[in-house]
VEXDREN-2710 file (C-alpha; in Angstrom, 1 decimal):
% VEXDREN-2710
k/r/px/py/pz
1/MET/0.0/0.0/0.0
2/THR/1.4/3.4/-1.0
3/ASP/1.0/6.6/0.9
4/SER/-1.7/9.0/-0.2
5/PRO/-0.5/12.2/-2.0
6/PRO/0.6/15.0/0.4
7/LEU/-1.8/17.6/1.6
8/ALA/-0.8/20.9/0.1
9/ILE/-2.1/24.3/-0.9
10/ARG/-1.5/24.9/-4.6
11/LYS/-3.3/28.3/-4.8
12/LEU/-4.1/30.7/-2.0
13/THR/-6.4/33.7/-2.4
14/LEU/-7.1/36.4/0.2
15/THR/-9.6/39.2/-0.1
16/ASP/-9.7/42.1/2.3
17/PHE/-8.0/40.0/4.9
18/ARG/-5.9/41.8/7.4
19/SER/-3.3/43.8/5.4
20/TYR/-4.2/42.2/2.1
21/ALA/-6.7/43.9/-0.2
22/GLY/-6.2/41.0/-2.6
23/LEU/-3.6/38.3/-2.8
24/ARG/-3.3/35.4/-5.2
25/LEU/-0.4/33.1/-4.5
26/LEU/0.6/30.1/-6.6
27/VAL/2.5/27.7/-4.4
28/PRO/5.1/25.2/-5.8
29/SER/5.8/21.8/-4.2
30/GLY/7.9/21.5/-1.1
31/LEU/8.4/23.7/1.9
32/VAL/7.4/27.4/1.9
33/ALA/9.3/30.2/3.7
34/LEU/7.9/33.7/4.0
35/VAL/10.6/36.3/4.6
36/GLY/10.1/40.0/5.4
37/ALA/10.4/42.7/8.0
38/ASN/8.2/42.7/11.2
39/GLY/4.8/43.9/10.2
40/ALA/5.1/43.0/6.6
41/GLY/2.2/40.6/6.7
42/LYS/3.9/37.1/7.0
43/THR/1.8/36.0/10.0
44/ASN/-1.3/37.3/8.4
45/ILE/-0.9/34.7/5.7
46/LEU/-0.4/31.9/8.2
47/GLU/-3.5/33.1/10.1
48/ALA/-5.5/33.0/6.9
49/ILE/-4.5/29.4/6.3
50/SER/-5.3/28.5/9.9
51/LEU/-8.9/29.5/9.1
52/LEU/-9.2/26.6/6.7
53/VAL/-10.0/24.4/9.7
54/PRO/-12.8/24.8/12.2
55/GLY/-12.2/27.4/14.9
56/ARG/-10.9/31.0/15.0
57/GLY/-7.4/30.5/13.8
58/LEU/-4.0/30.7/15.3
59/ARG/-4.6/34.2/16.8
60/ALA/-8.1/33.3/18.0
61/ALA/-9.2/36.8/17.0
62/PRO/-12.9/37.8/16.5
63/PHE/-13.8/37.5/12.9
64/GLY/-14.6/41.2/12.7
65/GLU/-11.0/42.1/13.5
66/LEU/-9.8/40.2/10.4
67/ALA/-11.4/42.6/7.9
68/ARG/-8.9/45.0/6.3
69/ASP/-8.9/48.5/7.5
70/GLY/-10.3/50.8/4.8
71/GLY/-11.8/47.9/2.9
72/ALA/-15.2/46.3/2.9
73/LEU/-16.4/45.1/6.3
74/SER/-15.9/41.5/5.2
75/TRP/-13.1/39.1/4.3
76/ALA/-12.5/35.9/2.4
77/VAL/-9.9/33.1/2.3
78/ALA/-9.9/30.5/-0.5
79/ALA/-7.5/27.7/-1.4
80/GLU/-7.1/25.0/-4.0
81/LEU/-5.9/21.9/-2.2
82/GLU/-4.0/18.9/-3.4
83/THR/-5.5/16.0/-1.4
84/ALA/-5.6/12.2/-1.5
85/ASP/-8.8/12.5/-3.5
86/GLY/-7.4/15.0/-6.0
87/LEU/-7.9/18.8/-6.2
88/THR/-10.4/20.3/-3.8
89/SER/-11.5/23.9/-3.6
90/ILE/-12.3/25.3/-0.2
91/GLY/-13.1/28.8/1.1
92/THR/-14.3/30.6/4.1
93/GLY/-15.3/34.2/4.7
94/TRP/-17.2/36.6/7.0
95/SER/-19.6/39.4/6.0
96/GLY/-20.6/40.6/9.5
97/GLN/-24.0/39.1/9.4
98/SER/-25.3/35.6/9.8
99/GLU/-28.6/34.5/8.3
100/ALA/-30.2/35.3/11.7
101/GLY/-28.7/38.8/11.4
102/ASP/-26.7/38.5/14.6
103/GLY/-23.4/39.5/13.2
104/GLY/-21.8/36.1/13.7
105/GLY/-22.0/34.7/10.2
106/ARG/-19.1/32.6/8.8
107/LEU/-19.5/31.2/5.3
108/VAL/-17.8/27.9/4.3
109/VAL/-17.8/26.6/0.7
110/ILE/-16.3/23.3/-0.4
111/ASP/-16.2/22.5/-4.1
112/GLY/-18.8/25.1/-4.7
113/ALA/-21.3/23.8/-2.1
114/VAL/-22.2/25.9/0.9
115/GLN/-21.7/24.0/4.1
116/LYS/-24.0/24.2/7.2
117/THR/-21.1/24.7/9.6
118/ALA/-17.4/25.2/9.7
119/SER/-16.9/21.7/11.1
120/ALA/-17.1/20.4/7.5
121/LEU/-13.6/21.9/7.0
122/GLY/-12.1/19.2/9.3
123/ALA/-12.8/16.5/6.8
124/HIS/-10.5/18.1/4.2
125/VAL/-7.7/19.9/6.1
126/ARG/-5.6/18.7/9.0
127/LEU/-3.4/21.4/10.4
128/LEU/-0.9/22.1/13.3
129/TRP/0.8/25.4/14.2
130/LEU/3.4/26.9/16.4
131/THR/3.6/30.6/17.1
132/PRO/5.9/32.8/19.3
133/ALA/3.1/33.1/21.8
134/GLN/3.5/29.4/22.6
135/ASP/7.2/29.7/23.5
136/ARG/6.3/29.7/27.2
137/LEU/3.5/27.2/26.9
138/PHE/4.9/24.9/29.5
139/ALA/5.3/27.6/32.1
140/GLY/1.9/29.2/31.5
141/PRO/-1.6/28.3/32.6
142/ALA/-3.0/24.8/32.2
143/SER/-5.7/26.2/29.8
144/ASP/-3.0/27.0/27.2
145/ARG/-1.6/23.5/27.4
146/ARG/-5.0/21.9/27.2
147/ARG/-5.8/23.9/24.1
148/PHE/-2.5/22.8/22.6
149/LEU/-3.3/19.2/23.5
150/ASP/-6.7/19.4/21.9
151/ARG/-5.3/20.9/18.7
152/LEU/-2.8/17.9/18.5
153/VAL/-5.7/15.5/19.0
154/ALA/-7.9/17.3/16.5
155/ALA/-5.2/16.9/13.8
156/PHE/-5.4/13.2/14.4
157/ASP/-9.2/13.1/15.0
158/PRO/-11.1/15.9/13.2
159/GLU/-14.3/15.4/15.2
160/HIS/-12.5/16.2/18.5
161/ALA/-12.8/20.0/18.0
162/THR/-16.5/19.6/17.6
163/ARG/-16.8/17.5/20.8
164/VAL/-14.9/20.1/22.8
165/ALA/-17.0/23.0/21.4
166/SER/-20.2/21.0/22.2
167/PHE/-19.0/20.4/25.8
168/GLU/-18.1/24.0/26.3
169/LYS/-21.5/25.1/25.0
170/LEU/-23.4/22.7/27.3
171/MET/-21.3/23.8/30.2
172/ARG/-22.1/27.5/29.6
173/GLU/-25.8/26.7/29.4
174/ARG/-25.6/24.8/32.7
175/ASN/-23.7/27.6/34.4
176/LEU/-26.4/30.1/33.3
177/LEU/-29.2/27.8/34.5
178/LEU/-27.5/27.5/37.9
179/GLU/-27.7/31.3/38.3
180/GLU/-31.5/31.2/38.3
181/MET/-33.3/31.2/41.6
182/ARG/-35.1/27.9/40.9
183/PRO/-33.4/26.2/38.0
184/ASP/-35.4/23.5/36.3
185/PRO/-34.0/20.2/37.7
186/ALA/-35.1/18.2/34.6
187/TRP/-33.3/20.6/32.3
188/LEU/-30.2/20.5/34.5
189/ALA/-30.3/16.7/34.5
190/SER/-30.6/16.7/30.7
191/LEU/-27.6/19.1/30.3
192/GLU/-25.5/17.1/32.7
193/ALA/-26.2/13.9/30.9
194/GLN/-25.1/15.5/27.6
195/MET/-22.0/16.9/29.3
196/ALA/-21.1/13.5/30.6
197/GLU/-21.4/11.9/27.2
198/ALA/-19.2/14.6/25.6
199/ALA/-16.7/14.6/28.5
200/VAL/-16.1/10.8/28.1
201/ALA/-15.7/11.1/24.3
202/ILE/-13.2/14.1/24.8
203/SER/-11.2/12.2/27.4
204/ALA/-11.1/9.0/25.4
205/ALA/-9.9/10.9/22.3
206/ARG/-7.1/12.6/24.3
207/LEU/-5.9/9.2/25.6
208/VAL/-5.9/7.7/22.2
209/GLY/-4.2/10.7/20.6
210/LEU/-1.5/10.7/23.3
211/GLU/-0.8/7.0/22.8
212/ALA/-0.3/7.6/19.1
213/LEU/1.9/10.6/19.9
214/ARG/4.1/8.5/22.3
215/THR/4.7/5.9/19.6
216/HIS/6.1/8.5/17.2
217/ILE/8.0/10.3/19.9
218/GLY/9.8/7.0/20.4
219/GLU/10.6/6.9/16.7
220/GLY/12.3/10.3/17.0
221/ARG/14.5/9.6/19.9
222/SER/17.5/9.0/17.6
223/GLU/17.1/12.5/16.3
224/SER/19.7/14.3/18.5
225/SER/18.8/17.8/17.4
226/PHE/15.5/17.9/19.2
227/PRO/14.8/16.2/22.6
228/TRP/12.2/13.6/23.1
229/ALA/9.4/14.1/25.6
230/ASP/7.4/12.1/28.0
231/VAL/3.8/13.2/27.7
232/SER/0.6/12.5/29.7
233/VAL/-2.7/14.1/30.5
234/GLU/-3.6/14.9/34.1
235/GLY/-7.3/14.9/34.5
236/GLU/-10.0/13.4/36.7
237/ILE/-12.2/12.2/33.8
238/GLU/-9.2/10.9/31.7
239/ALA/-8.1/8.8/34.8
240/LEU/-11.6/7.3/35.1
241/VAL/-11.8/6.6/31.4
242/ALA/-8.4/4.8/31.5
243/ALA/-9.7/2.6/34.4
244/LYS/-13.4/1.9/33.8
245/PRO/-15.9/1.3/31.0
246/ALA/-17.2/4.4/29.2
247/VAL/-20.8/3.9/30.3
248/GLN/-19.8/3.6/33.9
249/VAL/-17.7/6.8/33.7
250/GLU/-20.6/8.7/32.1
251/ASP/-22.8/7.7/35.1
252/GLU/-20.1/8.7/37.6
253/TYR/-19.5/12.1/36.0
254/ARG/-23.2/12.8/35.8
255/ARG/-23.4/12.1/39.5
256/ILE/-20.5/14.4/40.1
257/LEU/-22.2/17.2/38.3
258/SER/-25.4/16.7/40.1
259/ASP/-23.7/16.7/43.5
260/SER/-21.6/19.7/42.6
261/ARG/-24.5/22.1/41.7
262/GLY/-24.3/24.1/44.9
263/LEU/-20.5/24.5/44.7
264/ASP/-20.6/25.3/41.0
265/ARG/-23.4/27.9/41.6
266/ALA/-21.3/29.6/44.3
267/ALA/-18.1/29.6/42.1
268/GLY/-20.0/30.7/39.0
269/ARG/-18.4/28.0/37.0
270/SER/-18.1/24.2/36.7
271/LEU/-15.3/23.0/38.9
272/ARG/-14.8/19.5/37.7
273/GLY/-14.5/18.0/34.2
274/PRO/-12.3/17.6/31.2
275/HIS/-12.1/21.4/30.9
276/ARG/-9.8/21.3/34.0
277/SER/-7.3/18.7/32.6
278/ASP/-3.7/19.5/31.9
279/LEU/-1.0/18.3/29.5
280/ALA/2.1/17.2/31.4
281/VAL/5.4/17.2/29.5
282/VAL/8.8/16.0/30.8
283/HIS/12.1/16.7/29.0
284/GLY/13.0/13.0/28.3
285/PRO/16.8/13.2/28.3
286/ARG/17.0/15.3/31.4
287/GLY/14.0/13.9/33.3
288/VAL/12.7/17.3/34.4
289/PRO/9.3/18.9/33.9
290/ALA/9.2/21.0/30.7
291/GLY/8.2/24.1/32.7
292/GLN/11.6/24.0/34.5
293/CYS/13.6/23.9/31.3
294/SER/15.2/26.9/29.6
295/THR/13.3/28.9/27.0
296/GLY/15.4/27.3/24.3
297/GLU/14.8/23.8/25.6
298/GLN/11.0/24.4/25.8
299/LYS/11.1/25.6/22.2
300/ALA/12.9/22.5/21.1
301/LEU/10.4/20.3/23.0
302/LEU/7.5/22.1/21.3
303/ILE/9.0/21.5/17.8
304/ALA/9.7/17.8/18.7
305/LEU/6.1/17.3/19.8
306/VAL/4.7/18.9/16.6
307/LEU/7.0/16.8/14.4
308/ALA/6.0/13.6/16.3
309/GLN/2.3/14.5/16.0
310/ALA/2.7/15.1/12.3
311/ARG/4.3/11.7/11.9
312/ALA/1.4/10.2/13.9
313/VAL/-1.2/11.9/11.6
314/LYS/0.7/10.7/8.5
315/ALA/0.7/7.1/9.8
316/GLY/-3.0/7.2/10.5
317/ALA/-4.3/9.3/7.6
318/GLY/-1.7/8.6/4.9
319/ALA/-0.6/12.2/4.6
320/ALA/1.0/14.6/7.1
321/PRO/-1.0/17.7/8.2
322/LEU/-0.2/21.2/7.0
323/LEU/2.3/22.8/9.4
324/LEU/2.3/26.6/10.1
325/LEU/5.5/27.5/11.9
326/ASP/5.7/31.2/12.8
327/GLU/9.2/32.6/13.5
328/VAL/10.2/29.0/14.2
329/ALA/13.8/29.3/13.2
330/ALA/14.7/32.6/14.9
331/HIS/16.1/31.0/18.0
332/LEU/17.5/27.8/16.6
333/ASP/21.2/27.4/15.8
334/ARG/22.3/26.4/12.4
335/THR/22.4/22.7/13.2
336/ARG/18.9/22.6/14.5
337/ARG/17.6/24.7/11.6
338/ALA/19.1/22.2/9.2
339/SER/17.6/19.3/11.2
340/LEU/14.2/21.0/11.2
341/LEU/14.2/21.4/7.4
342/GLU/15.3/17.8/6.9
343/ALA/12.5/16.6/9.2
344/LEU/9.9/18.7/7.5
345/ALA/11.0/17.6/4.1
346/ALA/10.9/13.9/5.2
347/LEU/7.2/14.3/6.2
348/GLY/6.4/14.9/2.5
349/SER/3.7/17.4/3.2
350/GLN/3.6/21.1/3.1
351/SER/5.1/23.3/5.9
352/TRP/4.8/27.1/6.0
353/MET/7.5/29.0/7.9
354/THR/8.1/32.7/8.5
355/GLY/11.2/34.7/9.4
356/THR/12.7/38.2/9.1
357/ASP/16.1/37.0/7.7
358/ALA/16.4/35.1/4.5
359/GLN/19.6/33.5/5.8
360/LEU/17.5/31.5/8.2
361/PHE/16.3/29.5/5.2
362/GLU/19.5/29.4/3.2
363/GLU/19.6/25.6/3.4
364/ILE/16.1/25.2/2.1
365/GLY/17.6/24.6/-1.4
366/ARG/15.5/22.2/-3.5
367/LYS/13.3/21.4/-0.5
368/GLY/11.1/24.4/-1.1
369/THR/10.6/28.0/-2.1
370/VAL/11.3/31.3/-0.3
371/PHE/8.9/34.2/-0.8
372/ALA/9.6/37.8/0.0
373/VAL/6.7/39.6/1.8
374/GLU/6.5/43.4/1.7
375/ASP/3.7/45.9/2.0
376/GLY/0.9/43.5/1.3
377/SER/2.6/41.8/-1.7
378/VAL/4.3/38.5/-2.0
379/ARG/6.9/37.5/-4.6
380/GLU/9.2/34.6/-5.0
381/ALA/12.7/35.6/-3.8
382/VAL/15.5/35.3/-6.3
383/GLU/19.0/34.4/-5.1
384/GLU/21.6/37.0/-6.1
END
C-alpha cells in the first residue's frame, strides 16, 4: 500500500483579509518560507491558512477584526488543495451578518457547495501550528496546554474539536441555568447527561491521541537535534476513562455534576470535568518537567512534539498535516535549523514558515521556495 499524495495548498487567495486587499499566491511543491520585516504581513498569511480548519485560527481573533482597515467590512480566504482525492477547492469568509442577522456569520464553501457549519472543513484539512506566543507554553496556565493538546488530537481526530466545542456550550448553558433562583431540575439533568457523554468522548480521544503521539515520539529519539518528551494528560475524567468502561464513567461524572451544583453555583463555573485537565510534559533526556527547562529547551520540545504528531497523523491518515511555523527558526542554531528542514521535508507534506532574515532558510535549497513579503505583496525571492 502506497502513501496518499501529500496535503498541500496549490493556490491561496485572500480578499480584504488583514493587510491584504487582494492576494493570489501560486504555491510550488515543497516547503514554503515567507521572509520579510516585522509587520510585513507574514503571519497574516499563516492566520488565513489556519482558518481553513474549524475554529478561530492561530490568533483566536474575533472575525470582525480580520477585515482589512479601509476595505469592505468582510473578508474571504480560499485555497485550491491537493489531497488524497485529487484537487479540492475550499473557502471561508465573513460578512458581518449571519442568516439570523446577529453579526456572527461565517460562510464555508467546499467544491462550490455551501456548508452548514465550519466543522465540514475538518474532513478536508488537518493542520498544526506553532507561534511565538507558545514559546512559554509549559510555564503558562493549564488552559493553554489543554488547548495545545486538543489541537494535537484534532489533527489526528477531526471530530475532536466539535466535541470540545459542544461540551463548552453545554457547560455554559448549565452555568447560566444554575444562576437562576429555581433552576429546572429536569433541564439541569438533561444538560448534565449530555455533558457526561461529551466529556467521556473528549477524554477518550485525548488518551488515544497521546498514545499515538508517544509511539512517534519514540521513533524520533534517535534525532539528537530535538529532545524527546514524556507526555501524559492529568485529569479526573481521563483517569476514570483509563480505568473503567465508558458507560460507567458517564454515570459517575453525571453524579459528580449533580452533587456539585451548589459549589458550582457559588463559584460561578463548573469546577470538575475535562475542561480542568492539563498536559504534562517532561524533558526526556533530562527527566525534568518542561516548565523547569530553559526557553530554548522548551522551544525545542515544542518542535519535537509537533513533528511527532505530524508523523502520527501521517501514519493514521496517509498524509501529514499542513504545518504553520511562525518565526520557528529565529532562536535555533544552524544545526537545529538544518535538522528541522530535513525533518519537515521527510514528512512529505507542506510546511509554511516565517522569518525576518532570508539567511534563516539558506539551506532550504531544493526542498522548497522562499517568498519575499513586503507591504501587502508576495513574490518569489530570487537568489543573487
